[in-house]
N, C-alpha and C positions, 0 to 999 in steps of 0.2 A: 878115297870115302867123304866124298862131297855131298848129296845130300839126299842117299840109296838110305837114311836111316828105318831100321823099322817099327813097327808099332811096339810099346812095351809088353812086356811079355809078365804074366803076375805067373808064380806058380806057387804048388804048394806042397811041399816036400820033394822039390825035383819035380813034380807033374805039372803042365802048363793048363791052365784053370779060367774059368773065365770072370771067377771074383768071388773076393774072400769078404764075410762079415762076423767083422770080432762085436763081441757085446763084450764088454766088460765093466767094473767096478771103478772108477778113478777117484781116491782121497786126496783131497789137498787139507791144511792146513784145520780147519775146523766141519768143511764137508766133505759127503761122500755125492757124487754124481753116478747115474746109468750112462754108460758113453758108449756108441755104436760107431766104429771104425768101418765103413767099407771104401776094399780099393778093391777096386773097378781099371778094369782096361783101358775103358772113353775118357775118366778122369784124369789116364795120363795121358793122351793119346796126340798132344802139341806139348810134352814133355821133353828134349831132345836130352837132356844129361842122364836121363834114368833109362839104361836098358832092359834090366829082369828088378820083379819086388820078387824076395821067395822069403814065405814064410813057411816057420818049422816049432816043432815043439818040440824042447830042448832041456830035455832035468827037470823043472818049475817054472821054468819060463816058453811065453811064445814068444819068438824071437823072429821079426820082422827085417830082411835086409836089401838096403836100396843102392839095387851094383848100378856102375859108369856101364863098366866092362867085365861080364859075368869071369871070360874064359881066365880074365888075366887076375880075377877076383881084386880088380880095382869096386872098393864101395863105399859109396858116398853116405850112408848114415846106415847104423842100427839103432830101433827101437826093441824094450823090454817091458815085456809085460805079462807080472809076475801067475801063476795058471790059478792061485785061488781067489784072482780079482775077475779071472775070465767069465760067465755065465752063459756065452753061446756060443759057438761057430761056426758061420753057414760057408759049404765050397760049392759054389756053381760049378762042375764041370765044363770043359769045353762042348 
């Protein structure tokens, strides 16, 4: 499997999408700021380590999982954003 890497795919609850934008409130020790997290395929097209990014709303969190190999469940990183801090989620379908 030399240079036959596909582009990174982005999924929302397992369904392939073009991009996901999450606007949420991020709190630090003394301040709160509104942060916009834009997960876009073009942003990851040269990243050879991430095969799939899957965004799911699970219980009280939005879970963003970065997979090296989704079929083998090899996870690079996972981010959790509490749903109470979410202002808006926009999903752009393919």
